[in-house]
N, C-alpha and C positions, 0 to 999 in steps of 0.2 A: 489380615481378612481377608473373604472372596468376597466377590462380588457382589452387592444388592441384587436381586432377584426385583427383575419387575410389574408392578403389581396386572390384574387385569384388563383391568384400564388403561393404565401407561402403556400395556398391548397391544390393546384396543386402539389408543390412540396414534400409536404409529403407525398404523396399516392405513388409517383415513389415509386417502389421497386430498391436499389441499390445494387452493387456485395459485400458479404464478406469481408476478407480477404482471405479468403478460396476456394472462388468463381473464386479470383482475381489471387489466387497464380494456382489454376485450371485451369483457362484456358491461362496460360502462358506456358501451358505442352502443349506439339506437338502431342502425343501420345496424350494425355486427351483429345485436339483438334480434332483429329482426327477420334477418338472412335467414340463424337457425331454427326460426318460429316457423319458416314457410318448408324449409327442410324437413324440420320434425313432422311436418304436414303432408308435405307431397313427397317423403321419403329418398328423392332422388331432384336434381336437376345440373342442367346445363346454366351459364352464367348470363347467353341471354334469354333463357327460358324465366328465368331469378327476375333480369332487371325487369321483364314486363311486370310479374309479379309487385312486382314493391314500389317501382316504378320512377327508377332510375338510368342512367345511361350505365351501357352493360361494362364500359370501361372501368368506371368507378366499381361495380359491385365484382369485378370479375379481381381485382383490386385487392375488395377486403376476403374475397372467399381462397385468395391466395395467405394471404395473411393469416386466417382460420384457420388453414392449412398447417401452418407455420408451425402453430405452438398444438397443433396434433388436437383440435377441434373437426377437425375436416377432413376426411381422405377420397380420391382420385378411386368411380368404382369403373375401373378399366373393360368389365365385362361391360356394361350397359357402354359400352359409345359407340360410333358408327362407323368410328376408323383411328388411324393414331391422331391425328389432329381434334378428335375432338374431347373435350371433356366433361364430367360426368360429377359431381362432389354428390355426396353424404355427410352426414352425421356421424360421428365416433363419438357413441356414448364417454362420459365422462362427471367428473364428481364437481359441483357446484359449492363447496367446502370454502370460507371466505379466508376460516382458522376457528381457534380455539386457544383457552388460558397456555394446552400447552402446549400451538404451536400457533403463532401471531400473525398476523398477516403481513404479510413479506412487503406488503406496500401498504399501512395507513390509509391515507389519500386517498386510493383504489380500493383498499376495500370500505372505506367507509362509502365511499363515490357508490360501489356493488352495493349495500345496503340500505340507500336510499330509494337506488331504483328499485331491488326488490319489492320494499314498500307498495311506494306506488303498483308497480303491478302485480298485487296481491289485491291492494284496495281496491281495484280495475275488475280484477277478477271477482272482487266482492260483488261490487258491482246488477257485474253480469247474472251471478248466481242468482243474487237476490231478485230482477229483472224479470230472469224464467219460472223462478220461484211463483212470482206470482199468478201466472199464467197456469203452473203446473198444478198448484191447491184448487184451483178452480175446476179444471179441470178441461179448460182452455188446451194442453199440449199435453197428450197420455207421455209422452218420451222421456223416460229417464235421460237428461240431456245434462244432470248437475247435481251439488249434494249441495248441501248447507250443515255442517252438524257441530252443536256444544253441546255444552254436560260442564261434570265437571271429575273426576278419583281420583280420590285417598290414595297414597305411595308414597314411597319414601322414593327417594329422590334416584340411589343407586335402580328401584324399580322402574322409575321414570325412565332412567337410562335405559334399559333392557326393553320397557316398553315402543318407546321409541328406533328404537332394534329393528324388531320384531315388523314394526310398521315398513321400514326400510326394507327390510327382507321382503316381505309382502306386492312390495314395487316391485320390486326387481324382480321378483319368479313371475311377476303378469308382463310385462316388459321385457324379457327372455323369450315369451311367445310371438311374440314380434317382431323381427329384424329391423337391425335402424333405419335399413336401406331399401325398406317395403311402401311403396305407392297407394295411396287411403286415397279411396274409389268415393269421391262423392253419395252416392247412390248405396255404395256396400253399408255390408253389419258391421264395420270396425271402422272406429272412429277417434280422434285425438280429444282426450282428457286432459282440461291441465287441471292443476288439482295444489291445493294446499294447506297443509295441517296447522294449525296453530295453536300456538298451550302458552299458560304461563298458571306464575304458582302466587301464592298469594304476595310472596316478595316483591315483587314488578308492577 
């Protein structure tokens, strides 16, 4: 008998990039997460500049930048360096998938720690959006700085999978319009929007 052809779901699962044990542990580290957020906003940075922003010693920041580089989340930007000794860092776009039934998390404890961190970050994001919404709906702040969306939709599980994939594709399309190393000017037209789309069916 010949080998069974993989289903579309199995093929899609095989194409997903999951976080290694090293990446799971790195994401659970608060300073490393903070450095990644700062680089997402700033576009690029030197250890000394990033140290001033996060309020940590430059040698400590340098250590964590090198660690993030070793696992593939950061890369050097030599074209932005002043000379051969100048090290400028920028983010490398990477997936943050913890695991799935087809590909369980490499490190269970680290994976659960990342989920705890993720939940806390989403609560903080919801609080930020809620506080801003109060100003937006009353006209105090007319700028569209965030979004809060809730509703329900009747779909099959496969249709929901398609819906989630299309959302990810749309985000990826817009993300490609601005390179990861692009610096965001405080008074410019481009802003960094944090986002979270939550969904749950009636069984959870």
